[in-house]
Residue frames as qw, qx, qy, qz and C-alpha x, y, z in Angstrom:
[[0.497, -0.140, -0.719, -0.466, 160.63, 151.03, 82.49],
 [0.561, -0.292, 0.407, -0.659, 157.81, 150.28, 84.91],
 [0.381, -0.033, 0.917, -0.117, 156.59, 146.84, 85.87],
 [0.612, 0.558, 0.437, -0.350, 153.49, 147.37, 83.72],
 [0.398, 0.753, -0.388, -0.351, 155.65, 148.45, 80.76],
 [0.088, -0.407, 0.906, 0.078, 157.73, 145.30, 81.21],
 [0.505, 0.221, 0.801, -0.235, 154.62, 143.11, 81.33],
 [0.567, 0.686, 0.091, -0.446, 153.37, 144.79, 78.14],
 [0.216, 0.634, -0.671, -0.318, 156.46, 143.44, 76.32],
 [0.511, -0.131, 0.842, -0.112, 155.42, 139.84, 76.99],
 [0.726, 0.527, 0.391, -0.205, 153.42, 139.76, 73.76],
 [0.301, 0.807, -0.430, -0.272, 156.48, 140.74, 71.70],
 [0.953, 0.229, -0.195, 0.031, 158.56, 138.13, 69.91],
 [0.627, 0.285, -0.412, 0.596, 161.82, 139.30, 71.49],
 [0.488, -0.646, -0.413, 0.417, 162.60, 140.50, 75.00],
 [0.082, 0.988, 0.019, 0.130, 163.16, 144.20, 75.60],
 [0.525, 0.498, -0.410, 0.555, 166.61, 145.70, 76.17],
 [0.600, -0.715, 0.141, -0.331, 166.84, 144.93, 79.88],
 [0.224, -0.598, 0.758, -0.131, 169.28, 143.15, 82.18],
 [0.410, 0.153, -0.879, -0.189, 169.82, 139.42, 81.66],
 [0.059, 0.143, 0.861, -0.484, 168.03, 138.61, 84.93],
 [0.470, 0.400, 0.247, -0.747, 164.95, 140.42, 83.61],
 [0.501, 0.333, -0.620, -0.504, 165.28, 138.60, 80.29],
 [0.163, 0.012, -0.978, 0.133, 165.11, 135.35, 82.27],
 [0.265, 0.340, 0.637, -0.639, 161.90, 136.52, 83.96],
 [0.477, 0.417, -0.215, -0.744, 160.53, 137.55, 80.56],
 [0.407, 0.185, -0.847, -0.288, 161.06, 134.03, 79.20],
 [0.011, -0.142, -0.909, 0.391, 159.51, 132.53, 82.32],
 [0.368, 0.385, 0.360, -0.766, 156.40, 134.70, 82.02],
 [0.558, 0.397, -0.402, -0.608, 156.02, 133.52, 78.43],
 [0.945, -0.055, 0.165, -0.277, 156.06, 129.91, 79.59],
 [0.778, 0.465, -0.380, 0.184, 159.61, 129.00, 78.57],
 [0.704, -0.690, 0.170, 0.012, 161.16, 127.78, 81.83],
 [0.878, 0.017, 0.175, 0.446, 164.14, 126.22, 80.03],
 [0.416, 0.649, 0.053, 0.635, 165.12, 129.47, 78.31],
 [0.357, -0.866, 0.057, -0.347, 164.61, 131.37, 81.57],
 [0.845, -0.483, 0.169, 0.156, 166.82, 128.93, 83.46],
 [0.787, 0.272, 0.129, 0.538, 169.50, 129.04, 80.78],
 [0.170, 0.776, -0.031, 0.606, 169.71, 132.81, 81.02],
 [0.552, -0.787, 0.085, -0.262, 169.51, 132.95, 84.83],
 [0.908, -0.314, 0.098, 0.260, 172.28, 130.42, 85.40],
 [0.660, 0.365, 0.057, 0.654, 174.65, 132.55, 83.34],
 [0.102, -0.854, 0.031, -0.509, 174.06, 135.68, 85.45],
 [0.697, 0.004, -0.533, 0.480, 176.88, 135.60, 87.99],
 [0.008, -0.297, 0.365, -0.883, 175.56, 138.11, 90.53],
 [0.188, 0.162, 0.765, -0.594, 172.86, 138.26, 93.19],
 [0.568, 0.309, -0.010, -0.763, 170.15, 139.12, 90.64],
 [0.574, 0.247, -0.714, -0.315, 170.82, 135.92, 88.72],
 [0.156, 0.025, -0.921, 0.355, 170.81, 133.93, 91.94],
 [0.372, 0.206, 0.468, -0.775, 167.47, 135.43, 92.96],
 [0.673, 0.315, -0.259, -0.617, 165.83, 134.62, 89.63],
 [0.437, 0.238, -0.866, -0.040, 167.48, 131.19, 89.67],
 [0.101, 0.032, 0.823, -0.558, 165.99, 130.57, 93.14],
 [0.558, 0.284, 0.199, -0.754, 162.52, 131.60, 91.96],
 [0.623, 0.334, -0.545, -0.450, 162.76, 129.31, 88.93],
 [0.322, 0.121, -0.928, 0.147, 163.72, 126.28, 91.02],
 [0.283, 0.150, 0.655, -0.684, 160.92, 127.03, 93.48],
 [0.632, 0.331, -0.097, -0.694, 158.52, 127.18, 90.54],
 [0.537, 0.294, -0.764, -0.204, 159.92, 123.88, 89.30],
 [0.862, -0.406, -0.122, -0.277, 159.27, 122.35, 92.73],
 [0.778, 0.130, -0.402, 0.465, 162.95, 121.76, 93.54],
 [0.374, -0.901, -0.089, -0.199, 162.80, 123.44, 96.95],
 [0.759, -0.491, 0.115, 0.411, 166.21, 122.36, 98.23],
 [0.564, 0.247, 0.280, 0.736, 167.91, 123.74, 95.11],
 [0.028, -0.833, -0.265, -0.484, 165.80, 126.90, 95.41],
 [0.588, -0.799, -0.065, 0.109, 166.92, 127.34, 99.03],
 [0.723, -0.162, 0.186, 0.646, 170.55, 127.14, 97.93],
 [0.341, 0.465, 0.313, 0.755, 170.01, 129.92, 95.36],
 [0.291, -0.890, -0.238, -0.258, 168.05, 132.11, 97.79],
 [0.687, -0.619, 0.035, 0.378, 171.03, 131.87, 100.14],
 [0.596, 0.091, 0.285, 0.745, 173.41, 132.82, 97.29],
 [0.082, 0.671, 0.338, 0.655, 171.17, 135.81, 96.55],
 [0.167, -0.048, -0.540, 0.824, 171.10, 136.72, 100.25],
 [0.491, -0.213, -0.202, -0.820, 167.30, 136.61, 100.16],
 [0.515, -0.087, 0.711, -0.471, 164.84, 134.79, 102.42],
 [0.079, 0.136, 0.942, 0.298, 163.26, 131.67, 100.98],
 [0.417, -0.022, -0.133, -0.899, 159.96, 132.76, 99.44],
 [0.140, 0.181, 0.957, -0.180, 156.74, 130.99, 100.29],
 [0.410, 0.492, 0.290, -0.711, 153.99, 133.18, 98.84],
 [0.749, 0.558, 0.339, -0.113, 152.33, 132.92, 95.45],
 [0.659, 0.007, 0.401, 0.637, 154.76, 132.54, 92.55],
 [0.272, 0.753, 0.374, 0.468, 153.04, 135.35, 90.64],
 [0.307, -0.951, -0.041, -0.011, 153.65, 137.74, 93.54],
 [0.671, -0.484, 0.313, 0.466, 157.29, 136.74, 93.75],
 [0.569, 0.376, 0.429, 0.592, 157.74, 137.25, 90.00],
 [0.038, 0.913, 0.235, 0.331, 156.28, 140.75, 90.35],
 [0.527, -0.826, 0.094, 0.176, 158.49, 141.49, 93.37],
 [0.697, -0.208, 0.382, 0.570, 161.67, 140.39, 91.61],
 [0.434, 0.561, 0.419, 0.568, 160.83, 142.19, 88.36],
 [0.123, -0.961, -0.170, -0.182, 159.93, 145.42, 90.17],
 [0.596, -0.706, 0.201, 0.324, 163.17, 145.32, 92.16],
 [0.654, -0.034, 0.457, 0.602, 165.26, 144.66, 89.06],
 [0.304, 0.720, 0.410, 0.470, 163.54, 147.45, 87.16],
 [0.326, -0.896, -0.093, 0.286, 164.60, 150.00, 89.78],
 [0.320, 0.896, -0.306, 0.038, 167.32, 152.40, 88.63],
 [0.799, 0.284, -0.447, 0.285, 170.70, 150.74, 88.35],
 [0.502, -0.778, 0.330, -0.182, 172.55, 150.10, 91.56],
 [0.124, 0.563, -0.817, 0.006, 175.75, 148.18, 92.22],
 [0.935, -0.059, -0.233, -0.262, 175.37, 144.39, 92.06],
 [0.490, -0.595, 0.630, -0.095, 177.17, 141.98, 94.36],
 [0.642, 0.364, -0.651, -0.176, 179.08, 139.24, 92.60],
 [0.918, -0.365, -0.069, -0.140, 178.99, 135.85, 94.37]]
């Protein structure tokens, strides 16, 4: 699935069959931060930590976001949230690769 294909699913009533971290991003893009956070916090690998970090940055809780960026082994983002969402989604849509558990 491409990033554009994934974005096309945002008008559907249910998320596509993708990883839980992508499901969290799907909920976020549809304006449901709570559902996105609930999914992301249950993903126990670096992808969940990355999405979790993004969500807390979006929320404005920058110290909590910094903690989750560190758990994801990612630099703290500072650019536009929309660009970060695209970056995370595109990376997670890449063909499967091994995930690091925290």
